[in-house]
DRENTI-76896 format. One record per residue (C-alpha): residue in one letter; x negated, y negated, z. Coordinates in steps of 0.02 Angstrom, whole numbers, padded with zeros to 5 digits, always signed. Last residue first. Layout:
// DRENTI-76896
AXYZ
...
***
This chain:
// DRENTI-76896
Q+00954-00927+00391
R+01114-00821+00383
N+01194-00915+00249
S+01103-00802+00117
R+01048-00864-00045
E+01119-00759-00187
W+01021-00666-00317
R+01055-00616-00495
D+01056-00458-00598
R+01212-00389-00527
R+01237-00202-00484
E+01261-00242-00304
L+01205-00410-00247
V+01031-00458-00186
T+01055-00556-00028
T+00908-00672+00013
F+00861-00742+00179
P+00668-00737+00132
P+00627-00739-00055
I+00623-00590-00161
E+00455-00551-00259
G+00454-00426-00401
G+00562-00274-00404
V+00740-00222-00349
L+00860-00084-00411
T+01019-00078-00323
D+01146+00054-00275
P+01194-00023-00115
W+01160-00197-00071
I+00988-00266-00023
R+00980-00392+00116
S+00844-00510+00153
N+00791-00552+00336
N+00614-00574+00295
G+00555-00589+00119
I+00550-00433+00000
V+00379-00404-00097
T+00388-00270-00230
G+00230-00200-00296
P+00299-00029-00346
S+00494-00033-00379
I+00619-00024-00238
S+00769+00091-00266
V+00919+00068-00154
N+01030+00229-00133
I+01125+00170+00027
G+01110-00016+00082
T+00949-00100+00123
E+00912-00215+00275
V+00754-00321+00297
G+00733-00385+00480
A+00544-00426+00465
G+00465-00433+00297
L+00457-00290+00174
V+00296-00252+00075
A+00315-00119-00058
G+00233+00024-00137
F+00060+00045-00195
K-00029+00184-00276
R-00144+00148-00426
R-00230+00015-00321
S-00334-00129-00389
T-00205-00238-00299
D-00194-00352-00456
T-00112-00509-00404
S+00054-00580-00480
S+00144-00555-00316
C+00093-00380-00314
S+00007-00301-00469
I+00000-00106-00478
N-00146-00024-00568
R-00097+00078-00720
K-00014+00249-00703
D+00103+00224-00850
L+00248+00274-00750
R+00198+00156-00608
L+00159+00233-00434
N+00219+00185-00258
A+00413+00197-00268
V+00509+00147-00112
T+00666+00246-00108
T+00811+00210+00000
G+00934+00362+00006
A+01016+00311+00168
G+01006+00136+00213
L+00846+00058+00276
N+00842-00049+00432
C+00698-00168+00460
E+00662-00223+00636
P+00477-00260+00622
G+00394-00258+00439
I+00375-00104+00325
I+00206-00090+00239
S+00200+00028+00094
D+00097+00175+00025
G+00247+00276-00001
I+00427+00266+00085
Y+00550+00407+00041
S+00734+00408+00114
L+00860+00538+00157
H+00915+00465+00324
P+00857+00361+00474
I+00728+00237+00418
R+00738+00118+00569
S+00619-00016+00614
S+00588-00066+00794
D+00403-00096+00790
M+00308-00096+00630
I+00300+00054+00498
I+00126+00055+00413
S+00115+00175+00273
N+00013+00313+00202
K+00153+00431+00159
I+00331+00438+00237
E+00457+00567+00195
V+00637+00554+00265
S+00742+00724+00270
A+00829+00675+00437
G+00771+00528+00527
I+00621+00409+00567
H+00677+00296+00708
C+00558+00161+00782
Y+00549+00100+00950
N+00364+00070+00943
G+00259+00070+00788
I+00232+00206+00656
A+00054+00225+00579
T+00049+00340+00434
Y-00130+00382+00372
P-00075+00569+00332
R+00097+00625+00292
I+00262+00617+00399
Y+00394+00742+00335
C+00559+00732+00416
N+00668+00883+00463
P+00738+00812+00633
G+00669+00687+00645
I+00562+00562+00744
D+00648+00458+00885
C+00520+00335+00943
N+00501+00266+01126
R+00312+00246+01115
G+00211+00233+00965
I+00171+00358+00829
V-00010+00370+00754
V-00043+00495+00613
P-00208+00570+00559
G-00136+00686+00532
T+00008+00801+00449
I+00169+00789+00528
Y+00314+00914+00485
S+00478+00885+00585
G+00594+01039+00593
S+00643+01016+00771
R+00637+00840+00840
I+00486+00741+00891
I+00541+00633+01039
T+00441+00477+01101
D+00445+00438+01284
T+00260+00388+01291
G+00172+00386+01126
I+00121+00523+01012
D-00060+00526+00937
V-00081+00653+00791
P-00254+00730+00740
Q-00194+00861+00718
T-00069+00961+00609
I+00102+00953+00687
W+00243+01076+00652
A+00410+01046+00741
G+00506+01211+00778
S+00514+01191+00967
E+00539+01006+01012
I+00397+00894+01049
N+00425+00777+01201
G+00305+00619+01226
S+00140+00573+01300
N+00047+00683+01167
G-00135+00647+01119
S-00237+00680+00965
Q-00371+00545+00933
A-00369+00416+00793
E-00542+00366+00734
L-00499+00404+00556
M-00347+00297+00574
M-00461+00146+00590
V-00523+00174+00407
E-00345+00217+00334
N-00279+00061+00424
A-00415-00048+00343
S-00355+00012+00166
L-00178-00007+00203
L-00201-00181+00282
D-00295-00224+00121
W-00132-00195+00027
P-00056-00334+00124
Y-00188-00461+00068
S-00348-00535+00143
I-00417-00409+00254
N-00598-00376+00223
N-00661-00219+00295
W-00847-00213+00303
S-00977-00070+00328
E-01168-00058+00328
L-01189-00242+00342
R-01333-00333+00260
V-01410-00463+00379
F-01457-00639+00330
S-01583-00783+00370
V-01558-00974+00371
E-01718-01062+00411
K-01711-01250+00415
G-01776-01332+00255
D-01642-01479+00265
D-01559-01397+00108
V-01539-01234+00209
L-01471-01329+00351
L-01350-01422+00237
Q-01290-01255+00165
I-01239-01198+00337
A-01135-01352+00358
D-01051-01324+00182
T-01029-01145+00239
L-00927-01195+00387
E-00804-01279+00278
Y-00696-01433+00318
E-00544-01410+00216
G-00448-01505+00078
R-00480-01358-00050
P-00593-01469-00143
S-00700-01469+00010
R-00681-01600+00151
T-00840-01687+00204
I-00988-01621+00292
R-01110-01723+00403
E-01037-01701+00582
L-01045-01516+00539
A-01229-01521+00529
P-01245-01595+00687
F-01155-01447+00759
I-01246-01309+00666
A-01419-01340+00748
D-01343-01289+00913
T-01367-01107+00851
L-01255-00989+00754
L-01257-00795+00723
Y-01125-00768+00586
A-00989-00653+00528
G-00880-00689+00382
A-00942-00559+00256
N-01019-00682+00134
A-01025-00575-00023
L-01177-00519-00116
T-01118-00481-00293
G-01205-00611-00392
P-01182-00782-00474
P-00984-00795-00453
N-00909-00877-00608
S-00744-00946-00547
T-00819-01001-00385
K-00756-00938-00208
E-00878-01031-00099
H-01057-01021-00166
I-01190-01021-00026
R-01371-01052-00086
V-01543-00999-00040
V-01524-00884+00107
L-01687-00808+00177
D-01774-00635+00191
G-01844-00634+00011
A-01733-00751-00092
V-01551-00755-00067
E-01395-00811-00162
V-01226-00790-00064
I-01055-00766-00147
G-00888-00825-00059
L-00759-00704-00115
G-00616-00726-00239
H-00703-00627-00385
P-00852-00533-00319
N-00791-00364-00377
D-00911-00220-00342
V-00967-00289-00171
Q-01131-00290-00071
F-01105-00359+00104
L-01181-00504+00185
S-01188-00563+00368
I-01259-00741+00391
C-01398-00796+00514
T-01446-00962+00598
T-01598-00933+00702
R-01625-00822+00860
K-01566-00656+00774
V-01552-00501+00901
M-01362-00526+00899
L-01342-00513+00712
H-01410-00331+00711
A-01299-00285+00862
I-01144-00343+00764
D-01195-00225+00625
P-01215-00080+00749
T-01039-00116+00825
R-00945-00113+00666
I-00868-00258+00558
I-00685-00295+00538
V-00638-00451+00443
D-00475-00549+00465
S-00519-00625+00627
N-00665-00718+00567
L-00820-00688+00674
L-00945-00809+00757
L-01078-00751+00873
F-01176-00877+00988
P-01350-00934+01009
E-01346-01056+01090
D-01206-01090+01227
V-01024-01102+01192
L-00873-01190+01253
N-00921-01378+01229
R-00942-01353+01043
I-00772-01252+01028
T-00684-01385+00922
H-00826-01402+00791
V-00812-01220+00753
A-00632-01245+00702
H-00666-01394+00598
G-00795-01304+00502
T-00681-01153+00478
G-00545-01263+00396
L-00423-01400+00435
Q-00299-01294+00534
E-00217-01431+00643
S-00188-01400+00826
Q-00337-01289+00838
R-00311-01216+01006
K-00460-01157+01108
Y-00443-00992+01212
K-00543-00905+01333
I-00572-00719+01352
S-00681-00635+01485
I-00704-00451+01464
K-00651-00298+01560
W-00526-00251+01418
R-00372-00267+01535
S-00468-00418+01606
G-00464-00519+01442
D-00385-00670+01513
G-00219-00641+01423
F-00238-00531+01269
Y-00054-00509+01217
S+00014-00667+01283
E-00131-00779+01208
I-00120-00695+01036
A+00069-00716+01023
E+00064-00883+01103
S-00041-00946+00962
K+00090-00939+00831
Y-00021-01031+00715
G-00165-01111+00811
T-00294-01006+00900
V-00482-01004+00926
F-00524-00853+01032
V-00672-00878+01142
C-00761-00719+01204
E-00864-00671+01343
S-00944-00491+01389
I-01020-00447+01222
G-01124-00287+01238
A-01104-00208+01061
S-00965-00097+01118
I-00880-00256+01181
L-00888-00343+01015
Q-00818-00182+00927
R-00673-00174+01043
L-00632-00357+01013
I-00627-00330+00826
H-00508-00187+00842
A-00399-00295+00956
L-00399-00437+00839
I-00326-00331+00700
P-00180-00288+00812
Q-00156-00101+00870
N-00038+00022+00798
S-00165+00102+00689
L-00191-00066+00615
P-00061-00196+00663
L-00047-00384+00612
M-00098-00477+00763
A-00236-00570+00675
K-00122-00620+00536
P-00010-00721+00651
F+00164-00663+00700
T+00333-00651+00627
S+00328-00750+00468
T+00154-00676+00445
L+00221-00520+00355
P+00311-00619+00224
R+00174-00676+00188
M+00003-00602+00194
R-00076-00721+00071
R-00021-00861+00190
G-00138-00795+00329
E-00062-00900+00464
G-00233-00974+00528
A-00294-00999+00709
A-00386-00842+00738
L-00569-00883+00724
V-00668-00771+00843
V-00806-00842+00955
A-00929-00729+01033
K-01033-00775+01186
M-01218-00705+01220
***
């Protein structure tokens, strides 16, 4: 059986992180989301995959190649226009046999659940029971069959969410020929599946035991916590005398952990990093390659992407720091409102009491910058010293010292 993974989209709700690479390549525990999905598929017995790519497709294709590194065959189909999931599936008609698995690249499901899908021989949808159905596709069922699929309605009729993994047969392709664009302007796969239901064809479902849906930046933190639970202790670097490490901590090649550093796992640190001296790295932190975490820096439950530098006297809590950022001494990213209420980010409730900031690629801060909870800073922006920032700051913006205004940078 082949598996198809839809990885063509940008992931607009992930901006500014997707200004650098596609959503499917955002890191969890220092590995792309797509790599975690691939490993689950391999564990379930899949030996051939098709990746549908589009936005910044070269990032995916260069990382995974032909799949030989994972001992699996990977082929690619570029979706030149991202016209929806239905259009994406239509493009791979000549690359699959029936039945085949279909997964979205922004959901992680586990090997046992994939195996439950694989034993089906008619169209099957994966479902997951959620507490909050708003913003999700909701499915009505009767007995063992799907009755109706609701695509992100304002008044969801239930709490069984479409989990974004399917077992499909050749019956899907004639149905795809019959659908029209949805109100969102896209060809929806779920519209084609609903046509099968309306035609009296059997569409079954499986309930997933676990599901990580990654739509927003704060979802990365939740999924990262889950992936970090699988972290194994390992040391391919150099730990100086006087560093304290509580396992599990995985340290990459040529990384140095300097004296006085205090690291409490699970923590993953990439290769060629310089950590310490006298820093505190707390659980569920993933630090990418070529990073510098310096003296008296504290980092909690955060994702620090490749080549970022946090060298002096800073605090980063529950945040996502994009690649090639450089934070000045005394930069503080707050992660808790004074009134302890849930934090909103880009006008969306994160449902988290603790959430810091999202920094795009190449952000720089001066000394003593304070960043409020829920702040989004666009790529290549500069925050001048002694400045308090909050809200959403566009890319290529300079926030001037002690002034309540922004100036568009000429560096774009």
